[in-house]
C-alpha positions, 0 to 999 in steps of 0.5 A: 543519499536519503536515508532514515532510521527505517532503513536501519531498522529493517535493512533496506537502502531506501525508505521506500516501501511498495504497497501490498496491493491485492492481487497485483502485489505478487512475489515477483513484484515484491522481489523486484522492488526489495532488488531496487533497494526498497521494501517489497511487499507480497499481498495476502488480501483474501487468499488462503495460506498456501497460495501465500507460501507460493508467493512468499517463496517466489520472492524469496527465490528472486531475491535476497534482500528483506521483503515483506507480506501484507495481511488483511485482517478481515480475510476470512483466511487471516488465522492460516496467513499469519501462520504461514508468514510466521513458518516462512519467517518473513522480515516484515508483515504490514497489516490493514483492516483490523487490529493485529494485536491477537497475533503479536505474540506469534509475530514477535516469536518469529522475529518478524517486525510489524507495520500496521497501516493506520488512518487515524490517530486513535489506531496509531496510539493502538498499534503503539501500545500493542508493540508495533515496530513502525507505523504507516499512515495512509491517507484518503488519496491512496487507491483500495480501502480508504479513510476520511484524513488526507496524508497532509492532515493525517501524516503530521498528527500520527507523528505527534501521537507515537515515537515509533518511526511513521511511513507516509502513504497515500497521493505520493508518486514522485519526488516532491511528494516523497519531499514533503512526507519527510517535512510533515515527520515521515521517515520514509513513504509507501507508494502503490499506484506508482509501482502499477506501472512498473515493467514487473507488475503483472496487471493486465495491459488494460488496466496498466493503460488506464493508469498511464492514461489518468487524468486528475479527476480519474478515480473515485470512492464507493462503498461508504454505505457498507462502512468500508469506502475504496478508491478506484478508477472512474470505469463502468463498475464504480459508476453502477456501484455508486448509482445503486449505493445512493438508491438505497440498494440493500447492503447485501447485494452491494457486497455480493456485487463487489466480489471478485471485482478486483480480480476481474480488473487485474487478472481479465481487464474487464472494463465492465465488471472489474474495480481498477483500484488507484490512488489519485496519484494515478495522473503522475504516472506517465511512463513504464519503468523498472521497479528499481528505476522507480524507486532511484527516480523517486529518491533522486528527485526528492534530495535536492528539494530537501536540500534546496529547503533552506532557502525559504529561511532567511 
């Protein structure tokens, strides 16, 4: 059985986090992952506090195990969402798209462990200084908002830069990726795209089908012109967006074009206007399973790989 320090810190069975995917990671999915022994995470995204509270309480009604909330700090509702997370006393908060420093005292007072997502060594060092409990080092292979560095390069550098436990994310969808992350110095993994195939993941059937039929070159990155690149499946929307980007379309037009595109994918399955966020590992997601089975399969695949690593040392 694979067990690491992050399991002891958070009270979870396996060092497997579920990514905080906006419009995807609701209370039902988070509870299913936590019941399966990992850390389920409710995505705050751009939702207001009252809607987040509903999802937190839904998760709490479905599991007695720890789960977390992901807070996108650039959200216009960030202050409200932080307040709700503290009032509901969730076990863990993961953060992205900003610096959570101004909220750290509030989280500490509520007994919440803070685990920021970082895409650079500089941010890892800053989050260590402001009092994070652990870090999620996310490479550019991941879906949604991405950084420049790959997981293979980012994780060992972050591990060298901090004494905090590091969770590897980006491009991980099976036991081989899990084992590789451990070898790079991480003490666990976060997966997003793999959980899109979970029975408990309530994305539109069109979205799920696109993931299950994905190929190795199925994703692309848009939004670099605006300074916040996003990885998604190669559907009509990102292709058109990319074309406009390269043609020099004004930033405000591009910003408006993206409004609501994730919801159109997740809820409506709109292949024309939807942004189907996905990591490069989509081609490795081949079947629907329960969240618990996904976790067990990944861990069970990783164990013999790690145990067999000594065969390379003579």
